[in-house]
N, C-alpha and C positions, 0 to 999 in steps of 0.2 A: 503493500498500500504505501509505505515513504518514495517507491519510485515512482509509480504510480502519480502522487502528487505532483511530484519532480518535474516526468515527464509535462502534468500540463499547464503548467508556471512555465517551460522553455516553449509551449505551442502557443500558449497564449500570447506570449512575446514575436514571436516569432508570426503568427499568425498577421498583426496586426499592421508589423512591420512595412510584408508581401504589399496588404491593401493597404495602410499607406502611398506602399512606393506606384502606388495603381495593376496590381498582379491578381490573381484568383488562385480562393486556394483551393488545390489539386482534391479527391475528393481520397484518401488511399489508409493505403492502413500502415501503421509510420514502426520504425521495432527504436525502441529505448535506450542507450549505450549510461549502463553508469559508472564509466568511470569517465569519460564528457561530457558528458551530463548533457547530448543533444539526443534528437530523433533523427529518421532517417529513411525513404522513402520502400517499401519491400514488397508493394504490386498496391494496383491503383483499383479501387475497391467499382462496384458494376451496383447503377443503380438501381432503383427500391424498384420497379417494372421488372428487372433480369430479374428477381430471387420469384418464377413462378412456381406453383400447383398444383399437382395433381390431383384428379380421384382417382383412386386403387379402384383396378378394376373390378377386383376381387369379393371387397365389401363394400352389398346393397348401400340402399339410403334408407337411414337410420330418420323414424319420421314418432317425433314425439304431441299426442294432442293436448291439448287446455285442460279437458274429465282427465287423461291420466296424469300426467306432473301436477293437478290438484290431488288426485288424490295418493299418490306416493307423499305427499308435502304434509298431505294427514295427516300420514303412519309416523312422518316424523317427531322424535320430543323435543320440547322444548329447547328453542340454542340461546347463549350464556344473554343477548341482550335481550330479547322473551324475557328470557330468570330475571333478568333485572330491572328492571320496568316493570313488573308482580312484584317484585322488593321492594323497588322507590315509590311504588302509585300504594299497594295496596295495603304494605307489609308500612311503612312508610318508615324505613331505614334512611341510613347514609349516605350518599353516589360512595363513602368509603368501607364501607359494610358491606354497602350490597357490592358490589366491584372486588371485592376479599372474598366471597360467598359464591356468587359467580367464577370464578377463577375454577374449577374442579368439579363437572357435573356429581358426583355422588358424596362431594358439601353441600353444593347446592338444593341436591332433595332429600337431604337429614334436616335441613332447616324450612324446609316445607312438609319436609314428617313434623318436627319438633314443632309448628306453629299451631298445627294438628292438638295439639296437647297442652298452650298455653297462650291465652289471651296477649305475653309478656312481651310480645315481636320482642323490639329495641330489648332487652335481658337476658335472648334467646341469642341473639345474634354475636351479645355483650361474651357470649361464656361459649359459645363453640369460635369466637377467635382470639376471644386471650385465652382458653386452655384448653380446649377440647382439640384444634389444631394444630395449636403447638405439643401437644402430647404424642396423638399422634408421627412428627413429626420423630419426636425424642426417641419413640417405639420404632419409630421405621415398621406402621400400621396403616392398613386401610379402614376407611371410617367403619364397615362392617366390620370387623376386628375388636370396635370400639366396646368394652365391658360395662357400660352403661347404659340402663335402654332409656330411651324416651320418656316416657311415666316418672323415670325416677332422675334424670335433667332437671321434666317441668316440675315437683317436687320440690326439687334442688331452692331453684327461680322463685320458688311461691315462696319459699324459706327468705329471701333478701325481700321480696317485695314490702312481703306481712308484715315487714322489719323487723321477723322472729331473730334474726339474726344478721349483723351486721355483713355489706360483704365484702370489706379486705379480711374477714373471720371464714366467709365462707369460703371462698378463695382462697387463702393460704391454710385455713387446716381442715373442713371441710372437705372442699374438694380432694385434697390426697386421700383419705381416712376413708372415703367413696371409690375411689379408686384398686385400694385395697382390700375392701368390703363388699363389694358389688349388690349383694342381694341383699341387705343390710337398708332400710327403707330412712332416705336424710337423716329424718327429723329424732327417729330415735338412736341414732346412729350420733347428731349431734345432741343431744341430751345427757346422753350417755358420755360422750366428750366435755360435757358440763358448756359449749359452746354457745345454748343458746339467750337471749338475749334477755332480761326481768326488764319486766313490766311496773312488778309490783311498789308500793305510790307508800306503804312505810316501811320497807326495808329499805329505798331511798333514800325517805326522810331521815329514818335514826342513821344514814352513814352519811349525809347531807351537815346532822346535827352535833356530829364527834368531828367534821373535816374543819366545820367552824370552830368551837371549840377547840382545838385545836392550830387553827391557826390565823387569831386574834386578830396580830399586826395585821397581815393579811388583809383581813376583813372590812377593816379597818377602812387601809387606803383605798378598794374598792368601793367603799360609800364614799369618800373622796373622788370618786374622778375615777381607779387605775381600770380602767371595764380592762385594760389586757388582762388581768390576775382570773376574766374566768377562766382560762386554760389553764389553768395553773389548778381551781378547781379540780376544772372536767378532769385531769392532768389525776387528780387525788381519789375522785368520785370511780374513775373507771379503775384507781389501781384497786381501792377494798372492794371494791365488785366482783371485784375478777376477770376485764371485762364484759360484764354476763348484763352491764347496765343499758337499757335504749336511752343512745346517746338524745337526741329530739325529748323524749318524758324528762331524762336527767338534767339535761340542759335545765330544761322551762321554771321543775322542780328546786334545780336551785336561783339559780334570777332573783326568783319570789325566793328564794331562804334569804338571802345577801340584800336584801329590801330590806329586812330586819332593821 
């Protein structure tokens, strides 16, 4: 490719010089010498009409009727751009998600099957793109060998959507455990691993009371305007709850308690 580039650069200059001198460019096949950096003619080229094509007398004409073409077309599977349109229009996926999921036919159809088991299409796409596809590549597996069923994946997504478990905990702790024990329901496995978030107000309020009692100076600073300390209090609450506090509910209770 480097020699081709050099040949083109030489020809640009050579042909400009010929035309500016009033000459005419000959239609030729040229040889490029990489040592001298110059081209030289090998043979004159024929005109386009000299390239004649003749029908093969041993091959009969192939006539395809419109009805036949339509019949064959109706039997074809959906093509990538058709799947892309369905993903972006019917399932409201982003251009990025739809493009990734239609790179392979098997993954595109797996998403379609998964979308029949859960209404959370964006969450389903995120799960496939961020966890399932990387796992398959790492293990050098095809989607048909993936150990988790569609219903199990749908249950996993439901745990996240109903905020029974945080996305980070689900992806980083529950999902790997599910791969090791694919026949246990996600909720049961999350309970065994104590990963489910708690929305027990009484428990959260008792933990908040303990945090406020242990950090009176920071509480005063927060009440005087240092609202950034909410991050500290949330960190302490998540630590005491062993990560099981529902963040939204916990922060709401925490902010109310800190107003007093």
